[in-house]
C-alpha positions as CSV (number, residue, x, y, z in Angstrom):
1,M,-1.8,-96.8,-14.5
2,D,-3.4,-95.4,-17.7
3,G,-5.6,-92.3,-17.3
4,S,-3.8,-91.6,-13.9
5,S,-4.6,-87.8,-14.1
6,N,-8.2,-88.7,-13.7
7,I,-7.9,-90.6,-10.5
8,D,-8.8,-87.7,-8.3
9,A,-11.9,-87.1,-10.3
10,N,-13.0,-90.7,-10.0
11,V,-13.0,-91.2,-13.7
12,S,-12.4,-94.7,-15.1
13,V,-8.8,-95.7,-15.5
14,G,-6.9,-98.9,-16.3
15,T,-3.9,-101.0,-16.7
16,I,-2.6,-102.1,-20.0
17,F,-0.2,-105.2,-20.4
18,S,1.6,-106.9,-23.1
19,I,3.5,-110.4,-23.3
20,Y,6.3,-111.4,-25.6
21,K,8.4,-114.5,-25.7
22,R,12.0,-114.0,-24.8
23,I,14.3,-114.4,-27.7
24,S,17.8,-113.7,-26.2
25,T,19.8,-116.3,-24.3
26,G,21.8,-116.0,-21.1
27,E,20.7,-114.9,-17.6
28,E,19.9,-111.3,-18.2
29,L,17.4,-109.9,-20.8
30,Q,18.8,-108.1,-24.0
31,S,17.5,-105.0,-25.7
32,V,16.3,-107.4,-28.6
33,D,13.8,-108.7,-26.3
34,F,12.1,-105.4,-26.1
35,S,12.5,-104.6,-29.7
36,Q,9.9,-106.9,-31.2
37,T,7.1,-105.7,-33.4
38,G,3.5,-105.8,-32.1
39,R,2.8,-108.8,-34.2
40,E,5.2,-110.8,-31.9
41,Q,3.0,-110.4,-29.0
42,V,1.7,-113.8,-27.7
43,A,-0.9,-112.1,-25.5
44,A,-2.2,-108.5,-24.6
45,G,-4.9,-107.1,-22.5
46,Y,-6.1,-104.4,-20.2
47,V,-8.1,-104.1,-16.9
48,I,-10.5,-101.2,-16.6
49,Y,-11.5,-99.9,-13.2
50,G,-15.0,-98.3,-13.4
51,S,-18.5,-99.1,-12.3
52,S,-17.3,-102.6,-12.6
53,T,-13.8,-103.9,-12.8
54,M,-13.2,-105.8,-16.2
55,L,-10.4,-107.7,-17.7
56,V,-10.3,-107.9,-21.5
57,Y,-7.5,-109.9,-23.2
58,S,-6.5,-112.0,-26.1
59,T,-3.9,-114.7,-26.8
60,G,-4.2,-114.3,-30.6
61,K,-7.4,-116.4,-30.9
62,G,-10.1,-113.8,-30.4
63,V,-10.9,-111.4,-27.5
64,N,-12.8,-112.2,-24.3
65,G,-14.0,-110.0,-21.4
66,F,-14.2,-111.0,-17.8
67,T,-16.1,-109.1,-15.0
68,L,-14.9,-109.2,-11.4
69,D,-17.5,-110.7,-9.2
70,P,-16.4,-109.2,-5.8
71,S,-18.6,-111.7,-3.7
72,I,-16.4,-114.5,-4.9
73,G,-13.2,-112.7,-5.7
74,E,-13.1,-114.1,-9.2
75,F,-13.3,-112.7,-12.9
76,C,-16.1,-114.4,-14.7
77,L,-16.6,-114.6,-18.5
78,S,-19.1,-111.8,-19.2
79,H,-18.2,-110.8,-22.8
80,P,-17.2,-113.9,-24.9
81,R,-15.7,-113.5,-28.4
82,L,-15.8,-109.7,-28.3
83,K,-16.0,-108.0,-31.7
84,I,-15.7,-104.2,-32.5
85,P,-18.7,-103.1,-34.5
86,E,-17.7,-102.2,-38.1
87,N,-19.3,-98.8,-37.6
88,G,-20.0,-96.6,-34.7
89,K,-21.4,-93.2,-33.9
90,T,-18.7,-91.9,-31.6
91,Y,-15.3,-90.2,-32.1
92,S,-12.8,-89.7,-29.3
93,V,-10.1,-87.0,-29.8
94,N,-8.7,-84.2,-27.8
95,E,-10.0,-81.3,-29.8
96,S,-8.0,-78.7,-27.8
97,N,-5.2,-79.8,-30.2
98,Y,-7.4,-79.0,-33.2
99,N,-5.1,-76.2,-34.5
100,Q,-2.0,-78.5,-34.2
101,F,-3.7,-81.3,-36.5
102,S,-3.1,-81.9,-40.1
103,I,-5.5,-80.9,-42.8
104,A,-6.5,-84.5,-43.3
105,V,-7.3,-84.9,-39.7
106,K,-9.2,-81.6,-39.5
107,Q,-11.2,-82.5,-42.6
108,Y,-12.2,-85.9,-41.0
109,L,-13.4,-84.1,-37.9
110,Q,-15.5,-81.9,-40.1
111,Y,-16.8,-85.0,-41.7
112,C,-17.7,-86.4,-38.3
113,K,-19.9,-83.3,-37.6
114,E,-21.8,-83.1,-40.8
115,I,-25.4,-84.1,-41.0
116,D,-25.9,-87.2,-43.2
117,K,-28.7,-89.6,-42.3
118,D,-27.4,-92.5,-44.5
119,S,-24.1,-92.6,-42.5
120,N,-25.8,-91.6,-39.1
121,R,-23.7,-88.4,-38.9
122,P,-23.1,-86.3,-37.0
123,Y,-21.2,-88.7,-34.7
124,S,-21.0,-88.0,-30.9
125,S,-18.0,-86.6,-29.5
126,R,-16.8,-88.6,-26.4
127,Y,-13.3,-88.0,-24.9
128,I,-12.6,-89.3,-21.4
129,G,-8.9,-88.6,-21.3
130,S,-8.3,-92.1,-20.3
131,L,-7.0,-94.3,-23.3
132,V,-8.5,-97.5,-21.9
133,A,-11.8,-96.1,-21.1
134,D,-12.2,-94.6,-24.5
135,F,-11.0,-97.7,-26.2
136,H,-13.3,-100.0,-24.0
137,R,-16.3,-98.0,-24.9
138,N,-15.5,-98.1,-28.6
139,M,-14.9,-101.8,-28.2
140,I,-18.3,-102.4,-26.9
141,Q,-20.4,-99.9,-28.9
142,G,-18.3,-99.1,-31.9
143,G,-16.4,-95.8,-32.5
144,I,-12.9,-94.5,-33.3
145,F,-10.1,-93.0,-31.1
146,L,-7.6,-90.6,-32.6
147,Y,-4.4,-89.3,-31.1
148,P,-2.5,-88.2,-34.3
149,D,0.8,-86.3,-34.7
150,T,0.6,-82.7,-33.7
151,Y,3.1,-79.6,-33.8
152,Q,4.0,-80.3,-30.3
153,Y,4.3,-84.2,-30.8
154,P,5.3,-84.7,-34.4
155,N,6.0,-88.4,-33.8
156,G,2.7,-88.8,-31.7
157,K,2.3,-88.8,-27.9
158,L,1.2,-92.4,-27.0
159,R,3.9,-95.0,-26.3
160,L,4.2,-97.8,-28.8
161,M,5.4,-100.6,-26.8
162,Y,3.1,-100.5,-23.7
163,E,0.1,-98.5,-24.9
164,C,-0.5,-98.8,-28.6
165,N,0.8,-102.4,-29.4
166,P,-1.4,-104.0,-26.8
167,L,-4.5,-102.2,-27.7
168,A,-3.7,-102.7,-31.4
169,F,-3.4,-106.4,-30.8
170,I,-6.8,-106.5,-29.1
171,A,-8.4,-104.4,-31.9
172,E,-7.2,-106.4,-34.6
173,Q,-8.2,-109.7,-32.9
174,A,-11.6,-108.0,-32.4
175,G,-12.0,-107.0,-36.1
176,G,-11.0,-103.5,-35.7
177,I,-7.9,-101.5,-37.1
178,A,-5.0,-99.8,-35.4
179,T,-2.9,-97.5,-37.6
180,T,-0.6,-94.5,-37.5
181,G,-2.8,-93.2,-40.4
182,E,-0.4,-94.7,-42.9
183,N,0.9,-98.0,-41.5
184,P,-0.4,-100.7,-39.2
185,I,0.7,-100.1,-35.5
186,L,1.7,-103.8,-35.1
187,D,4.1,-103.5,-38.0
188,I,6.3,-100.8,-36.5
189,I,9.8,-101.8,-35.7
190,P,10.6,-100.3,-32.4
191,T,13.9,-98.4,-32.1
192,K,13.7,-97.6,-28.4
193,L,11.6,-98.6,-25.2
194,H,9.6,-95.3,-24.9
195,Q,9.1,-94.8,-28.5
196,R,6.0,-92.7,-29.4
197,T,3.7,-92.9,-32.3
198,P,0.4,-91.5,-33.6
199,L,-2.6,-93.7,-33.0
200,I,-5.8,-94.1,-34.9
201,I,-7.9,-97.1,-33.6
202,G,-11.4,-98.6,-33.4
203,S,-14.2,-99.6,-35.8
204,K,-13.0,-100.9,-39.3
205,N,-15.0,-98.6,-41.5
206,M,-14.3,-95.4,-39.4
207,V,-10.5,-95.9,-39.4
208,E,-10.5,-96.8,-43.2
209,M,-12.3,-93.5,-43.7
210,V,-9.7,-91.6,-41.9
211,E,-7.0,-93.3,-44.0
212,K,-8.9,-92.1,-47.1
213,F,-8.7,-88.6,-46.0
214,I,-5.1,-88.9,-45.2
215,V,-4.4,-90.2,-48.7
216,E,-6.5,-87.5,-50.3
217,F,-4.8,-84.7,-48.4
218,S,-1.3,-86.3,-48.4
219,N,0.2,-83.5,-50.5
220,E,-1.2,-80.7,-48.4
221,E,1.0,-79.0,-45.8
222,P,0.0,-79.5,-42.1
223,S,-2.2,-76.6,-40.9
224,F,-0.5,-75.7,-37.7
225,A,-1.6,-72.5,-36.1
């Protein structure tokens, strides 16, 4: 259950899933079956439980969203061929970690807060603390979600296999980008089941801007407090 800490507060939470083809033989599954890159997914999706219950998923041929109709007990196609807007006006990040972010991420957050009419800045800060909920809002309205590496979590905090890979698969199918800041999430070769990774995901132009900041400040030391 993604965002489980928010359940008691009645905040939107969700379920993330990912489907791979088995590649081993024999009766029992092998570690190699769970060590495939995100590109090997045949389907991925999430269910979000909010003001309505939605299922969003992809089988590698675009993304579709279905809304539960309680009167008939069925999910009905409500959001066909979902596309993430290339630009958005929202950034989602846990800013309580600001002093643990790299200089590049700090500079990007400053960029988000600057006044610039041509790029519709400043952006609005919207952080729910439920990955599915933040991601879903950005899917519909455009935006970016960041959970970069920090002093406390130098390899990132979110899990690659069952959080980042499924959402990265959906993001790319919808025209967005999912990256560690340096490499596409879907290209990471897993080394363990509960592997963690940094995640920057969302609207194409917004993610690419973060990558530019990371390249620009690549020689700078992380600014940890």
